[in-house]
C-alpha positions in Angstrom: 28.8 -3.5 -10.4 30.1 -1.3 -7.5 29.2 -2.0 -3.9 26.8 0.9 -3.8 24.8 -0.1 -7.0 22.7 -2.9 -5.4 21.7 -0.4 -2.6 20.8 2.3 -5.1 18.6 -0.2 -6.9 16.9 -1.2 -3.7 16.4 2.5 -2.9 14.9 3.2 -6.3 12.5 0.2 -6.0 11.5 1.3 -2.5 10.8 4.8 -3.7 8.7 3.5 -6.6 6.8 1.3 -4.1 5.9 4.1 -1.7 4.8 6.3 -4.6 2.6 3.7 -6.2 -0.9 4.9 -7.0 -3.6 2.6 -5.5 -7.4 2.8 -5.5 -8.9 4.7 -2.6 -10.7 1.8 -0.9 -12.9 4.3 1.1 -14.2 5.9 -2.1 -16.4 4.8 -5.1 -17.4 1.2 -5.5 -16.8 -0.2 -9.1 -15.8 -3.1 -11.2 -13.6 -3.2 -14.3 -11.6 -5.4 -16.7 -7.8 -5.2 -16.4 -5.8 -5.4 -19.7 -2.1 -5.4 -20.2 -0.5 -5.5 -23.7 3.0 -5.5 -25.1 4.7 -4.4 -28.4 4.2 -7.9 -29.8 0.5 -7.6 -29.5 0.2 -10.2 -26.8 -2.3 -9.3 -24.1 -3.2 -10.5 -20.6 -6.6 -9.9 -19.0 -8.0 -9.9 -15.5 -10.8 -8.3 -13.4 -10.9 -5.7 -10.6 -13.7 -5.2 -8.0 -13.5 -2.4 -5.5 -15.9 -2.3 -2.6 -16.1 -0.3 0.6 -12.6 -0.7 2.1 -12.1 -3.9 0.0 -10.6 -4.9 -3.3 -10.5 -8.1 -5.4 -8.3 -8.7 -8.4 -8.5 -11.8 -10.6 -5.6 -12.6 -13.0 -3.6 -15.4 -14.6 0.0 -15.8 -13.6 2.2 -18.4 -15.4 -0.9 -20.2 -16.6 -2.5 -20.4 -13.1 -5.6 -18.4 -12.0 -4.8 -16.2 -9.0 -7.2 -14.1 -6.9 -6.0 -11.3 -4.6 -8.4 -10.0 -2.0 -7.5 -7.0 0.2 -9.7 -6.0 3.2 -8.5 -2.7 4.5 -11.2 -2.7 7.3 -9.8 -5.9 8.8 -6.2 -5.3 7.8 -5.9 -8.6 6.0 -5.0 -9.8 2.5 -5.6 -13.2 0.9 -4.0 -14.7 -2.2 -6.3 -17.5 -3.6 -5.3 -20.4 -5.9 -8.7 -21.7 -7.2 -7.3 -24.8 -8.9 -5.7 -26.0 -5.6 -8.5 -24.5 -3.4 -5.8 -23.0 -1.2 -4.8 -19.5 -0.1 -2.1 -17.5 1.6 -2.9 -14.9 4.3 -1.1 -11.7 5.2 -2.2 -9.7 8.2 -1.3 -6.1 8.7 0.9 -5.4 11.8 -1.0 -4.2 14.9 -1.5 -0.5 15.0 -1.1 -0.1 11.2 -3.7 1.6 9.1 -4.4 -1.3 6.8 -2.9 -2.8 3.7 -3.7 0.0 1.2 -4.3 3.4 2.7 -5.8 6.1 0.5 -3.1 8.3 -1.1 -2.4 11.4 0.9 0.5 14.0 0.9 0.4 13.9 4.7 0.6 10.1 5.1 4.2 9.0 5.8 5.1 7.1 2.6 7.7 5.0 4.4 5.3 3.6 7.1 5.7 -0.2 7.6 8.7 -0.4 5.2 11.7 -1.9 7.0 15.0 0.0 6.5 13.3 3.1 5.0 12.6 6.2 7.0 10.7 9.3 5.7 10.7 12.7 7.5 8.3 15.6 6.5 10.5 18.5 5.2 8.0 21.2 4.5 6.0 22.2 1.4 7.1 23.2 -2.1 5.7 23.7 -5.5 6.5 21.1 -8.2 5.5 22.1 -11.8 3.2 24.7 -10.3 1.4 22.3 -8.0 1.6 22.4 -4.1 3.4 19.4 -2.7 4.7 18.0 0.6 8.4 17.1 0.6 9.5 14.0 2.3 13.2 13.3 2.9 14.0 9.6 2.6 16.8 7.7 4.4 17.5 4.0 3.6 19.8 1.8 5.6 21.0 -1.4 3.8 23.9 -3.7 4.8 25.4 -1.0 7.0 25.2 1.8 4.4 23.0 4.8 4.5 21.6 6.6 1.5 19.4 9.7 1.2 16.8 10.8 -1.3 13.6 12.8 -1.4 10.0 12.6 -2.6 7.4 15.3 -3.3 3.7 14.3 -3.0 0.9 16.3 -4.6 -1.3 17.9 -2.0 -4.5 17.6 -4.0 -4.2 14.1 -5.5 -1.7 12.3 -3.3 0.4 11.4 -6.3 4.2 11.4 -6.2 5.2 14.4 -8.3 9.0 14.1 -8.0 11.7 11.6 -6.8 15.4 12.2 -6.3 17.7 9.2 -6.0 21.2 9.1 -4.5 22.7 8.3 -7.9 21.4 11.5 -9.5 18.3 9.8 -11.0 15.2 11.9 -10.9 11.5 11.2 -11.8 9.0 14.1 -12.2 5.3 13.8 -12.9 3.4 16.7 -14.4 -0.3 17.3 -15.5 -0.5 18.0 -19.2 -4.3 18.1 -19.8 -7.7 16.3 -19.6 -9.1 13.7 -21.9 -12.0 11.3 -22.1 -11.2 7.6 -21.5 -14.0 4.9 -21.4 -16.5 7.8 -21.4 -14.9 9.3 -18.3 -13.2 12.6 -17.8 -9.6 11.9 -16.7 -6.4 13.8 -16.2 -3.4 12.9 -18.4 0.0 13.0 -16.6 3.5 12.6 -18.0 6.4 11.1 -15.9 9.9 11.9 -17.1 12.7 9.7 -15.7 16.2 11.1 -16.0 19.3 9.0 -15.4 22.9 10.5 -15.7 24.4 9.9 -19.1 21.2 8.5 -20.6 18.3 9.9 -22.6 15.2 10.6 -20.5 12.3 8.1 -20.7 8.6 9.1 -20.7 5.6 7.3 -19.2 2.0 8.5 -19.4 -0.9 7.8 -17.1 -4.5 8.8 -17.2 -5.8 9.5 -13.7 -9.5 9.3 -12.8 -10.3 11.8 -10.0 -13.5 10.0 -9.0 -12.0 6.5 -8.8 -8.7 8.0 -7.5 -6.5 5.7 -9.6 -5.0 5.5 -13.1 -7.3 3.9 -15.6 -4.6 3.8 -18.3 -0.7 3.7 -18.3 1.7 3.7 -21.3 5.3 2.7 -20.7 8.4 2.9 -22.9 8.7 0.1 -25.4 5.0 0.0 -26.3 3.7 -1.6 -23.1 0.2 -0.5 -22.0 -1.9 -1.3 -18.9 -5.5 -0.1 -18.6 -8.9 -0.6 -17.1 -11.9 -1.0 -19.4 -15.6 -1.7 -19.0 -15.7 0.4 -15.8 -19.0 0.0 -14.0 -19.9 2.1 -11.0 -22.0 0.0 -8.7 -22.1 -1.5 -5.2 -20.1 -4.7 -5.1 -21.5 -7.9 -3.4 -20.0 -9.1 -0.2 -19.2 -12.6 -1.4 -16.5 -11.2 -3.7 -14.4 -10.3 -0.7 -14.7 -13.4 1.5 -12.9 -16.7 1.6 -14.7 -19.4 -0.3 -15.8 -22.5 1.7 -13.4 -25.4 1.6 -10.2 -23.5 0.9 -7.1 -24.6 2.9 -4.6 -22.1 4.3 -1.0 -22.4 3.1 2.0 -21.2 5.1 3.8 -18.2 3.8 7.2 -19.2 2.3 10.1 -18.3 4.5 13.1 -16.4 3.0 16.3 -18.5 2.6 19.7 -17.2 3.7 
């Protein structure tokens, strides 16, 4: 591996992170089941609850139940471990807009990401859709690398990434379908890497919920939301249970 390769990998991961589609926590309140499946037929399940500015996800990781609660209004996130009746807490930095801002083409995608800087570089069309271009600069171990990201003006989705190693990712709308009885948009993402065959990922985006309700990845992996129920969510889902003890966040080792 060359000296630049680890940095390119970091840049790519950061670009994917800033383009990740999240629920608009100021939008519709709902609950849903989360299901992930692989080519071997094995599935994992969880639950999602979205309230006004708050989200709760229940899942199992390595045989342990884990609950994640994000409160955008308070700028705090909790990771709960029910078996141990303990939790971790992450507080958003002062002056930040919260832990999961609604997707927007005008929101700096690099905000609060150390070592990554984004500069608005105008507006362009990508696959016929108006988009805002953001130029990205990453500094890592004394090296600097540049890339770019185009964010859809209407949906706030990342339509295109360009990486320093020539890798590109482009998202395009290919039609509308019905999933779980809901009208959704089907999008295709094509990832191209020099000297390799392109890979394709599909996602079904719900304009009302403002997130993807189904994703299909190369190799037969699927992630989806089912049993979607539009309803106001009770407050107790987004508060710390009585008797839970706070744990200290693990410190990185040198």
